[in-house]
Structure formats: C-alpha cells, structure tokens
VEXLONU-280457 format. One record per residue (C-alpha): chain; x, y negated, z. Coordinates in nm, 4 decimals. Layout:
! VEXLONU-280457
+-----+----------+----------+----------+
| mol |       px |       py |       pz |
+-----+----------+----------+----------+
|   A |        X |        Y |        Z |
...
+-----+----------+----------+----------+
! end
This chain:
! VEXLONU-280457
+-----+----------+----------+----------+
| mol |       px |       py |       pz |
+-----+----------+----------+----------+
|   A |   5.2076 |  -0.8513 |   3.4988 |
|   A |   4.8738 |  -0.9008 |   3.6799 |
|   A |   4.7764 |  -0.6931 |   3.9808 |
|   A |   4.4741 |  -0.4756 |   3.9088 |
|   A |   4.2625 |  -0.6275 |   4.1860 |
|   A |   4.3177 |  -0.9755 |   4.0442 |
|   A |   4.2301 |  -0.9058 |   3.6810 |
|   A |   3.8584 |  -0.9796 |   3.7088 |
|   A |   3.6261 |  -1.1052 |   3.9798 |
|   A |   3.3075 |  -0.9165 |   3.8893 |
|   A |   3.0888 |  -1.1130 |   4.1313 |
|   A |   3.0550 |  -1.3979 |   3.8778 |
|   A |   2.9287 |  -1.1887 |   3.5844 |
|   A |   2.5918 |  -1.0546 |   3.4745 |
|   A |   2.5110 |  -0.6919 |   3.3959 |
|   A |   2.6085 |  -0.6737 |   3.0287 |
|   A |   2.9167 |  -0.8889 |   3.0833 |
|   A |   3.0085 |  -0.6810 |   3.3883 |
|   A |   3.0033 |  -0.3665 |   3.1766 |
|   A |   3.2193 |  -0.5310 |   2.9075 |
|   A |   3.4825 |  -0.6518 |   3.1577 |
|   A |   3.4959 |  -0.3200 |   3.3405 |
|   A |   3.5621 |  -0.1489 |   3.0098 |
|   A |   3.8458 |  -0.3959 |   2.9434 |
|   A |   3.9770 |  -0.3270 |   3.2913 |
|   A |   3.9999 |   0.0445 |   3.2143 |
|   A |   4.1714 |  -0.0294 |   2.8815 |
|   A |   4.4312 |  -0.2504 |   3.0509 |
|   A |   4.4888 |   0.0140 |   3.3192 |
|   A |   4.5847 |   0.2557 |   3.0416 |
|   A |   4.8293 |  -0.0024 |   2.9042 |
|   A |   4.9997 |  -0.0270 |   3.2466 |
|   A |   5.0138 |   0.3519 |   3.2950 |
|   A |   5.3796 |   0.4471 |   3.2488 |
|   A |   5.2857 |   0.8106 |   3.1848 |
|   A |   5.1162 |   0.7063 |   2.8584 |
|   A |   5.3490 |   0.6995 |   2.5527 |
|   A |   5.4760 |   0.3483 |   2.4744 |
|   A |   5.3123 |   0.3284 |   2.1294 |
|   A |   4.9745 |   0.4244 |   2.2775 |
|   A |   5.0186 |   0.1617 |   2.5523 |
|   A |   5.0784 |  -0.1056 |   2.2862 |
|   A |   4.7549 |  -0.0014 |   2.1117 |
|   A |   4.5653 |  -0.0377 |   2.4406 |
|   A |   4.7070 |  -0.3914 |   2.4820 |
|   A |   4.5870 |  -0.4803 |   2.1300 |
|   A |   4.2388 |  -0.3434 |   2.2046 |
|   A |   4.2251 |  -0.5407 |   2.5295 |
|   A |   4.3262 |  -0.8639 |   2.3551 |
|   A |   4.0698 |  -0.8192 |   2.0779 |
|   A |   3.7886 |  -0.7361 |   2.3201 |
|   A |   3.8691 |  -1.0307 |   2.5451 |
|   A |   3.8638 |  -1.2715 |   2.2501 |
|   A |   3.5247 |  -1.1341 |   2.1494 |
|   A |   3.3990 |  -1.1575 |   2.5079 |
|   A |   3.4558 |  -1.5323 |   2.5236 |
|   A |   3.3330 |  -1.6007 |   2.1695 |
|   A |   3.0205 |  -1.3833 |   2.1806 |
|   A |   2.9165 |  -1.3051 |   2.5391 |
|   A |   3.0040 |  -1.6311 |   2.7127 |
|   A |   2.8959 |  -1.8340 |   2.4096 |
|   A |   2.5603 |  -1.6550 |   2.4074 |
|   A |   2.5043 |  -1.7136 |   2.7782 |
|   A |   2.5825 |  -2.0833 |   2.7353 |
|   A |   2.3243 |  -2.1122 |   2.4591 |
|   A |   2.0600 |  -1.9375 |   2.6706 |
|   A |   2.1353 |  -2.1638 |   2.9646 |
|   A |   2.0353 |  -2.4688 |   2.7579 |
|   A |   1.6867 |  -2.3315 |   2.6860 |
|   A |   1.4150 |  -2.4892 |   2.8955 |
|   A |   1.1642 |  -2.2073 |   2.8439 |
|   A |   1.2426 |  -1.8438 |   2.7750 |
|   A |   1.0507 |  -1.6797 |   2.4872 |
|   A |   0.7439 |  -1.4773 |   2.5814 |
|   A |   0.7105 |  -1.1059 |   2.5048 |
|   A |   0.3550 |  -1.1120 |   2.3653 |
|   A |   0.4337 |  -1.2284 |   2.0102 |
|   A |   0.1875 |  -1.2182 |   1.7231 |
|   A |   0.2503 |  -0.9846 |   1.4336 |
|   A |   0.3840 |  -1.2320 |   1.1772 |
|   A |   0.5830 |  -1.4825 |   1.3799 |
|   A |   0.9540 |  -1.5166 |   1.2988 |
|   A |   1.0357 |  -1.4026 |   1.6544 |
|   A |   0.8428 |  -1.0791 |   1.6032 |
|   A |   1.0154 |  -1.0215 |   1.2694 |
|   A |   1.3543 |  -1.0637 |   1.4363 |
|   A |   1.2539 |  -0.8166 |   1.7072 |
|   A |   1.1586 |  -0.5616 |   1.4449 |
|   A |   1.4837 |  -0.6253 |   1.2604 |
|   A |   1.6783 |  -0.5591 |   1.5808 |
|   A |   1.4909 |  -0.2316 |   1.6191 |
|   A |   1.5770 |  -0.1395 |   1.2607 |
|   A |   1.9418 |  -0.2398 |   1.3094 |
|   A |   1.9703 |  -0.0032 |   1.6052 |
|   A |   1.8419 |   0.2859 |   1.3924 |
|   A |   2.0596 |   0.1956 |   1.0929 |
|   A |   2.3787 |   0.1714 |   1.2986 |
|   A |   2.2996 |   0.5196 |   1.4287 |
|   A |   2.3046 |   0.6475 |   1.0707 |
|   A |   2.6422 |   0.4861 |   1.0029 |
|   A |   2.7903 |   0.6353 |   1.3202 |
|   A |   2.6947 |   0.9767 |   1.1822 |
|   A |   2.9412 |   0.9085 |   0.8990 |
|   A |   2.6923 |   0.7918 |   0.6358 |
|   A |   2.7613 |   0.5021 |   0.3992 |
|   A |   2.4337 |   0.3130 |   0.3642 |
|   A |   2.2749 |   0.0444 |   0.1507 |
|   A |   1.9564 |  -0.1198 |   0.2796 |
|   A |   1.6447 |  -0.2405 |   0.1021 |
|   A |   1.3188 |  -0.3671 |   0.2510 |
|   A |   0.9638 |  -0.4782 |   0.1792 |
|   A |   0.8558 |  -0.8440 |   0.1705 |
|   A |   0.4787 |  -0.8542 |   0.1107 |
|   A |   0.3707 |  -1.0441 |   0.4258 |
|   A |   0.6673 |  -1.2818 |   0.3983 |
|   A |   0.6005 |  -1.3705 |   0.0333 |
|   A |   0.2359 |  -1.4308 |   0.1227 |
|   A |   0.3398 |  -1.6565 |   0.4105 |
|   A |   0.5735 |  -1.8581 |   0.1858 |
|   A |   0.3072 |  -1.8961 |  -0.0834 |
|   A |   0.0445 |  -2.0007 |   0.1702 |
|   A |   0.2822 |  -2.2589 |   0.3163 |
|   A |   0.3480 |  -2.4128 |  -0.0251 |
|   A |  -0.0232 |  -2.4050 |  -0.1100 |
|   A |  -0.1066 |  -2.5854 |   0.2161 |
|   A |   0.1697 |  -2.8413 |   0.1563 |
|   A |   0.0440 |  -2.8949 |  -0.1984 |
|   A |  -0.3085 |  -2.9659 |  -0.0753 |
|   A |  -0.1888 |  -3.1877 |   0.2105 |
|   A |   0.0902 |  -3.3979 |   0.0608 |
|   A |   0.1199 |  -3.2940 |  -0.3036 |
|   A |   0.4305 |  -3.0755 |  -0.2695 |
|   A |   0.4883 |  -2.8895 |  -0.5983 |
|   A |   0.3639 |  -2.5311 |  -0.5880 |
|   A |   0.6204 |  -2.2510 |  -0.5951 |
|   A |   0.5727 |  -1.9513 |  -0.8243 |
|   A |   0.6220 |  -1.5864 |  -0.7324 |
|   A |   0.9859 |  -1.5317 |  -0.8456 |
|   A |   1.1065 |  -1.8218 |  -0.6317 |
|   A |   0.8985 |  -1.7053 |  -0.3348 |
|   A |   1.0467 |  -1.3567 |  -0.3719 |
|   A |   1.3983 |  -1.4999 |  -0.3780 |
|   A |   1.3298 |  -1.7047 |  -0.0628 |
|   A |   1.1975 |  -1.3980 |   0.1176 |
|   A |   1.5015 |  -1.1901 |   0.0179 |
|   A |   1.7288 |  -1.4597 |   0.1564 |
|   A |   1.5642 |  -1.5052 |   0.4917 |
|   A |   1.4857 |  -1.1360 |   0.5556 |
|   A |   1.8448 |  -1.0553 |   0.4586 |
|   A |   1.9637 |  -1.3222 |   0.7026 |
|   A |   1.7563 |  -1.1673 |   0.9825 |
|   A |   1.8931 |  -0.8208 |   0.8996 |
|   A |   2.2525 |  -0.9466 |   0.8958 |
|   A |   2.1967 |  -1.1120 |   1.2342 |
|   A |   2.0350 |  -0.7991 |   1.3798 |
|   A |   2.3063 |  -0.5700 |   1.2440 |
|   A |   2.5724 |  -0.8081 |   1.3724 |
|   A |   2.4278 |  -0.8038 |   1.7235 |
|   A |   2.4064 |  -0.4261 |   1.7214 |
|   A |   2.7664 |  -0.3969 |   1.5972 |
|   A |   2.8865 |  -0.6172 |   1.8837 |
|   A |   2.7064 |  -0.3920 |   2.1304 |
|   A |   2.8816 |  -0.0889 |   1.9813 |
|   A |   3.2243 |  -0.2543 |   1.9377 |
|   A |   3.2162 |  -0.2105 |   1.5580 |
|   A |   3.3949 |  -0.4279 |   1.3018 |
|   A |   3.1851 |  -0.3660 |   0.9911 |
|   A |   3.0505 |  -0.6451 |   0.7696 |
|   A |   2.7006 |  -0.6952 |   0.6248 |
|   A |   2.6033 |  -0.8992 |   0.3170 |
|   A |   2.2774 |  -0.9730 |   0.1366 |
|   A |   2.2533 |  -0.9812 |  -0.2436 |
|   A |   1.9594 |  -1.1765 |  -0.3892 |
|   A |   1.8663 |  -0.9159 |  -0.6488 |
|   A |   1.7016 |  -0.9477 |  -0.9902 |
|   A |   1.5438 |  -0.6447 |  -1.1580 |
|   A |   1.5119 |  -0.6371 |  -1.5348 |
|   A |   1.1745 |  -0.5218 |  -1.6658 |
|   A |   1.0492 |  -0.4419 |  -2.0139 |
|   A |   0.8487 |  -0.7437 |  -2.1393 |
|   A |   0.6311 |  -0.4966 |  -2.3324 |
|   A |   0.5447 |  -0.2967 |  -2.0206 |
|   A |   0.1658 |  -0.2291 |  -2.0363 |
|   A |   0.1331 |  -0.3624 |  -1.6809 |
|   A |   0.1760 |  -0.7188 |  -1.8099 |
|   A |  -0.1425 |  -0.6829 |  -2.0129 |
|   A |  -0.3397 |  -0.5509 |  -1.7172 |
|   A |  -0.2358 |  -0.7351 |  -1.3971 |
|   A |  -0.3852 |  -0.5693 |  -1.0888 |
|   A |  -0.1656 |  -0.6617 |  -0.7894 |
|   A |  -0.3385 |  -0.9288 |  -0.5720 |
|   A |  -0.1119 |  -1.1948 |  -0.4205 |
|   A |  -0.1385 |  -1.5271 |  -0.2436 |
|   A |  -0.4298 |  -1.7070 |  -0.0722 |
|   A |  -0.8050 |  -1.6837 |  -0.1411 |
|   A |  -0.9827 |  -1.9479 |  -0.3504 |
|   A |  -1.3416 |  -2.0295 |  -0.4325 |
|   A |  -1.4600 |  -1.9360 |  -0.7810 |
|   A |  -1.4575 |  -2.3022 |  -0.8800 |
|   A |  -1.0982 |  -2.3499 |  -0.7592 |
|   A |  -0.9802 |  -2.0317 |  -0.9311 |
|   A |  -1.1312 |  -2.1289 |  -1.2656 |
|   A |  -0.9819 |  -2.4753 |  -1.2394 |
|   A |  -0.6352 |  -2.3300 |  -1.1791 |
|   A |  -0.6750 |  -2.0866 |  -1.4697 |
|   A |  -0.7784 |  -2.3731 |  -1.6970 |
|   A |  -0.4624 |  -2.5631 |  -1.6014 |
|   A |  -0.2422 |  -2.2506 |  -1.6151 |
|   A |  -0.3618 |  -2.0125 |  -1.8906 |
|   A |  -0.0929 |  -1.7561 |  -1.7985 |
|   A |  -0.2480 |  -1.7030 |  -1.4541 |
|   A |  -0.5246 |  -1.4490 |  -1.3884 |
|   A |  -0.7646 |  -1.4626 |  -1.0933 |
|   A |  -1.0243 |  -1.2023 |  -0.9942 |
|   A |  -1.2916 |  -1.1747 |  -0.7263 |
|   A |  -1.1590 |  -0.9701 |  -0.4338 |
|   A |  -1.4156 |  -0.7632 |  -0.2425 |
|   A |  -1.6458 |  -1.0551 |  -0.1645 |
|   A |  -1.3703 |  -1.2437 |   0.0220 |
|   A |  -1.2989 |  -1.4950 |  -0.2540 |
|   A |  -1.0840 |  -1.5136 |  -0.5655 |
|   A |  -0.7157 |  -1.4209 |  -0.5690 |
|   A |  -0.4432 |  -1.4272 |  -0.8251 |
|   A |  -0.3411 |  -1.0898 |  -0.9700 |
|   A |  -0.0034 |  -1.0146 |  -1.1270 |
|   A |   0.1572 |  -0.7230 |  -1.3082 |
|   A |   0.3504 |  -0.4433 |  -1.1371 |
|   A |   0.5942 |  -0.3272 |  -1.4073 |
|   A |   0.8446 |  -0.0416 |  -1.3824 |
|   A |   1.1996 |  -0.1458 |  -1.2816 |
|   A |   1.4572 |  -0.0779 |  -1.5546 |
|   A |   1.7906 |  -0.2297 |  -1.4506 |
|   A |   1.9475 |  -0.3985 |  -1.1474 |
|   A |   2.1123 |  -0.7157 |  -1.2751 |
|   A |   2.3514 |  -0.7456 |  -0.9791 |
|   A |   2.4478 |  -0.3753 |  -0.9760 |
|   A |   2.8216 |  -0.4438 |  -1.0212 |
|   A |   2.8247 |  -0.6943 |  -0.7345 |
|   A |   2.6506 |  -0.4452 |  -0.5068 |
|   A |   2.8954 |  -0.1674 |  -0.5979 |
|   A |   3.1951 |  -0.3948 |  -0.5386 |
|   A |   3.0686 |  -0.4769 |  -0.1912 |
|   A |   3.0137 |  -0.1083 |  -0.1176 |
|   A |   3.3669 |  -0.0278 |  -0.2377 |
|   A |   3.4944 |  -0.2834 |   0.0139 |
|   A |   3.3021 |  -0.1129 |   0.2967 |
|   A |   3.0236 |  -0.3685 |   0.3360 |
|   A |   2.6781 |  -0.2789 |   0.4628 |
|   A |   2.4791 |  -0.4136 |   0.1663 |
|   A |   2.1199 |  -0.5416 |   0.1783 |
|   A |   1.9728 |  -0.5567 |  -0.1727 |
|   A |   1.6572 |  -0.5227 |  -0.3858 |
|   A |   1.4369 |  -0.6712 |  -0.1141 |
|   A |   1.0673 |  -0.6357 |  -0.1954 |
|   A |   1.1568 |  -0.4208 |  -0.4972 |
|   A |   1.3686 |  -0.7008 |  -0.6458 |
|   A |   1.2837 |  -1.0211 |  -0.8333 |
|   A |   1.1308 |  -0.9216 |  -1.1714 |
|   A |   1.3064 |  -1.0788 |  -1.4714 |
|   A |   1.2959 |  -1.0305 |  -1.8499 |
|   A |   1.5289 |  -1.1323 |  -2.1319 |
|   A |   1.4493 |  -1.4699 |  -2.2862 |
|   A |   1.5584 |  -1.4413 |  -2.6493 |
|   A |   1.4701 |  -1.8063 |  -2.7042 |
|   A |   1.7569 |  -1.8816 |  -2.4646 |
|   A |   2.0337 |  -1.6512 |  -2.5940 |
|   A |   1.8942 |  -1.3504 |  -2.4092 |
|   A |   1.9368 |  -1.5025 |  -2.0626 |
|   A |   1.7164 |  -1.3780 |  -1.7823 |
|   A |   1.4022 |  -1.5591 |  -1.6727 |
|   A |   1.1760 |  -1.4813 |  -1.3806 |
|   A |   0.8242 |  -1.3492 |  -1.4348 |
|   A |   0.5251 |  -1.3556 |  -1.2025 |
|   A |   0.5101 |  -0.9872 |  -1.1152 |
|   A |   0.5648 |  -0.7494 |  -0.8248 |
|   A |   0.7877 |  -0.4421 |  -0.8413 |
|   A |   0.6958 |  -0.1563 |  -0.6104 |
|   A |   0.9546 |  -0.1641 |  -0.3299 |
|   A |   0.9901 |   0.2148 |  -0.3197 |
|   A |   1.0558 |   0.2354 |  -0.6940 |
|   A |   1.3004 |  -0.0527 |  -0.6635 |
|   A |   1.4772 |   0.1355 |  -0.3857 |
|   A |   1.4847 |   0.4508 |  -0.5971 |
|   A |   1.6545 |   0.2672 |  -0.8850 |
|   A |   1.9036 |   0.1159 |  -0.6386 |
|   A |   1.9852 |   0.4631 |  -0.5032 |
|   A |   2.0430 |   0.5979 |  -0.8556 |
|   A |   2.2634 |   0.3053 |  -0.9605 |
|   A |   2.4751 |   0.3381 |  -0.6461 |
|   A |   2.5204 |   0.7124 |  -0.7111 |
|   A |   2.3601 |   0.7948 |  -0.3767 |
|   A |   2.3126 |   1.1541 |  -0.2648 |
|   A |   2.0166 |   1.0746 |  -0.0398 |
|   A |   1.7260 |   0.8305 |  -0.0687 |
|   A |   1.5992 |   0.7647 |   0.2836 |
|   A |   1.2525 |   0.6051 |   0.3033 |
|   A |   1.1750 |   0.4868 |   0.6559 |
|   A |   0.8135 |   0.4407 |   0.7589 |
|   A |   0.5859 |   0.4535 |   1.0641 |
|   A |   0.5189 |   0.8305 |   1.0727 |
|   A |   0.7447 |   1.1284 |   1.1399 |
|   A |   0.6375 |   1.3328 |   0.8361 |
|   A |   0.4524 |   1.3238 |   0.5076 |
|   A |   0.1250 |   1.5112 |   0.5656 |
|   A |  -0.1582 |   1.6599 |   0.3666 |
|   A |  -0.5187 |   1.6251 |   0.4874 |
|   A |  -0.3913 |   1.3255 |   0.6841 |
|   A |  -0.6105 |   1.2248 |   0.9790 |
|   A |  -0.8276 |   1.5372 |   0.9506 |
|   A |  -0.8514 |   1.8341 |   1.1910 |
|   A |  -0.6537 |   2.0486 |   0.9454 |
|   A |  -0.3745 |   1.7939 |   0.8919 |
|   A |  -0.0470 |   1.9664 |   0.8060 |
|   A |   0.2913 |   1.7991 |   0.8340 |
|   A |   0.5323 |   1.8791 |   0.5524 |
|   A |   0.8926 |   1.9407 |   0.6502 |
|   A |   1.0477 |   2.0508 |   0.3202 |
|   A |   0.8826 |   2.0655 |  -0.0220 |
|   A |   0.9864 |   2.0729 |  -0.3860 |
|   A |   0.9300 |   1.7802 |  -0.6202 |
|   A |   0.6785 |   1.9947 |  -0.8114 |
|   A |   0.4767 |   2.0612 |  -0.4941 |
|   A |   0.4895 |   1.6940 |  -0.3988 |
|   A |   0.3690 |   1.5916 |  -0.7446 |
|   A |   0.0797 |   1.8361 |  -0.7248 |
|   A |  -0.0283 |   1.6984 |  -0.3866 |
|   A |   0.0018 |   1.3405 |  -0.5167 |
|   A |  -0.2093 |   1.4225 |  -0.8235 |
|   A |  -0.4715 |   1.5712 |  -0.5912 |
|   A |  -0.4926 |   1.2366 |  -0.4077 |
|   A |  -0.3458 |   1.3657 |  -0.0809 |
|   A |  -0.1472 |   1.0501 |  -0.0120 |
|   A |  -0.2634 |   0.6931 |   0.0493 |
|   A |  -0.2542 |   0.4870 |  -0.2712 |
|   A |  -0.0937 |   0.1801 |  -0.1164 |
|   A |   0.1083 |   0.3510 |   0.1545 |
|   A |   0.2470 |   0.7038 |   0.1232 |
|   A |   0.1868 |   0.7810 |  -0.2455 |
|   A |   0.4392 |   0.5241 |  -0.3782 |
|   A |   0.7019 |   0.6715 |  -0.1451 |
|   A |   0.6307 |   1.0254 |  -0.2592 |
|   A |   0.6380 |   0.9221 |  -0.6279 |
|   A |   0.9744 |   0.7500 |  -0.5730 |
|   A |   1.1021 |   1.0594 |  -0.3893 |
|   A |   1.0022 |   1.2837 |  -0.6798 |
|   A |   1.1788 |   1.0620 |  -0.9328 |
|   A |   1.4988 |   1.0485 |  -0.7264 |
|   A |   1.5076 |   1.4227 |  -0.6548 |
|   A |   1.4746 |   1.4993 |  -1.0268 |
|   A |   1.7349 |   1.2408 |  -1.1340 |
|   A |   2.0334 |   1.4657 |  -1.0594 |
|   A |   2.0939 |   1.8143 |  -0.9245 |
|   A |   2.1480 |   1.8220 |  -0.5500 |
|   A |   1.9788 |   1.4937 |  -0.4713 |
|   A |   1.7232 |   1.4844 |  -0.1917 |
|   A |   1.4797 |   1.2231 |  -0.0611 |
|   A |   1.3951 |   1.2088 |   0.3080 |
|   A |   1.0830 |   1.0336 |   0.4371 |
|   A |   1.0598 |   0.9783 |   0.8115 |
|   A |   1.0091 |   0.7417 |   1.1035 |
|   A |   1.2358 |   0.4417 |   1.1509 |
|   A |   1.2692 |   0.5030 |   1.5252 |
|   A |   1.3961 |   0.8566 |   1.4547 |
|   A |   1.6312 |   0.7644 |   1.1706 |
|   A |   1.9389 |   0.9400 |   1.3088 |
|   A |   1.7449 |   1.2533 |   1.4073 |
|   A |   1.5735 |   1.2606 |   1.0676 |
|   A |   1.9045 |   1.2335 |   0.8830 |
|   A |   2.0349 |   1.5219 |   1.0960 |
|   A |   1.7388 |   1.7383 |   0.9885 |
|   A |   1.5523 |   1.7271 |   1.3193 |
|   A |   1.2510 |   1.5343 |   1.1862 |
|   A |   1.1038 |   1.3968 |   0.8623 |
|   A |   1.0084 |   1.5431 |   0.5238 |
|   A |   1.2696 |   1.6495 |   0.2674 |
|   A |   1.1794 |   1.6494 |  -0.1025 |
|   A |   1.4138 |   1.8240 |  -0.3456 |
|   A |   1.4086 |   1.9189 |  -0.7148 |
+-----+----------+----------+----------+
! end
C-alpha cells in the first residue's frame, strides 16, 4: 500500500498530465476507502490500472515525440496544407464525439473535392517533370478517401483519449454502383483537375477519346466528367458489420468511388471517371444503414431563404414539400446548399418518421438536441 502523499509528485508534470494524474489519484483514493463496498473498490483499482497504462503509452509518449521536434508548428497555416486539414478534422472530431455522448450511433461521410484536385495536380506535375504515369479520377478518389479517413481516425482517436472513451473508428474505401446508361454520362458537366491551354486540351483529347475538355470562364480548359445518381453501395455489408460491432465508421467519402458493372469481365465492377454528389452519396448511405436521421453539417446554423438579403429568413422546421418548392424557386445555392436540401428531401420521403437536419458543425450537439439547425420532414 502506498501512502497518499507519495503516489505522485505533481511538480514534474505539465498541465494536461497533471489533470490526468490528479484524476487517477482520486480514483485510487476511492479504492483505499474502506467505507466503499469491496466490489466497487476492485472496480476503482481496475480503472486506475487502465488509466495509468494509457498515461504512459499516450501522454508520456506524446511528450517525448514533441521534445524531439526542433521547431514547433506555426498557427498561421494556409487553407489547404495537411496541417490545416488535420486541425479541421480535430475540430470535427470534437463535435462528432459530442453527438455520440448524447447516445447517438453515428456513421461519418465527408467531401473530398480539394483533396482530389490536389492529388490530380501532383500527378500532373510529376508527369510533366519526370514522366510519372498520370492517375485517373477513380484512383484519386480512392487515395483521398484513404488519407482523409486516416486523418479522421487520428482526430477521433485523440478526442476519445481526452474523454477517456474506448470506442474504435474504421474507414471503408467505398465504391458506389451507378447505372452505365445514366444520362449524365452523355453530358459531362462537372469540372475537375488542373487548367490547360486549348492546344494541350485538344492534344489530350486526341490521345484519350473518352475524355472531354471544355473552356472554363476564360481561365483555360478543364476536363469535365459525369455526375451520375448513386444506386448501390458495394461495401454496404462491410459497413453494417462494423456498425453492429460498435465501430465509428467513416464511409462514402466524396460521395463514393463511382463504378459500373463490366459485363465483358463477368459483371465485375470497374471504376469510371465521374463524380457523385457527396450529399446524395451520404443520403444513400443513411438509407442503407437504416438511419433515422441524416445530419448534414455545414458552415451555417440554418438553411435560409433570401440568403444574404435584408429579408433573409432562417428556416427552423419545414416539410419536404416546402423545401422542394423553395429549391425549385432557386432559393438555395446551386453548388452549396441546394444539393443538401435535395438530399434532405429524398431522405425524409424514403420512410415515415425520418428527418434530415442541416446545421453548423461547431454546434453539432446543440443542433441534434433541437437547439439549432433546420429540420426537414416528410
């Protein structure tokens, strides 16, 4: 038995570590309290042992790593650096863990537009510089799902350690089956990748007849691809199995990787150069997982009509019919809020009792509790 005054010397710890050890000190004090029932005292000993193991593996290990750094990272990061992405992921993880602590079982999806563009630009630059083979859109989408999922798992893991939680997170690289006869394939409109001169674009099209390039607002020529409707999540069973085993699942990143059946290869899947709307991909994921709520997190507290005008009106609760009428009137931004509202309408109508909530990431827990955000119901 160790005397209480000798258990820890707090003068050699830093603030976060001090808090952790003081908590352990209180836990151990309960274990030594003879007025506490014996079984409860044994549980306190087990908690103390587990926390102390984690302290040395996580806290002390982390401090040792930081001590080896010659220069500490600066706060003023640019928008698209990996460090900034990680910071945003940590912010998201904090909000998402708040939802779980409310008793919600969640599955996470995310966008990937800037990241896919960055990957494509990197391969294009490497191709021009040293002849590295170019990488097409399905592979770039898969890479982005992997590394964004990795960042989310890391961010969620850090937040779980802060909250003393033992949950697990896993990323599923997700393919989405599309109809090869979808009209979108005949009329590609979604611009992707870097800008080219007209001469370069025509040269690429001559070498790759399946690619389409168009002039983009006087800034140069860009490739355009189809944006078909998502029909089926190929990895749905894997996602459901992870959910059944109480994993926090990250799936359908960027709307999913579009694939079609290749009947020249026994009906196996093959990737196609296309982009699935991330909100519609998330809606299909919510349906397949039998979710009660589709929660679309964005940068504003509410969906609004007359947005940015003196008579702007925030919407707190509206029917799917009302939302569809506003969308048809052009009340929502084509590339921003309208896709979210369209996905919300589809989800709300998919089954009685389902609701879609659109709100701010930083107020995720409050929005889920009904204190903020817009609710759309059938």
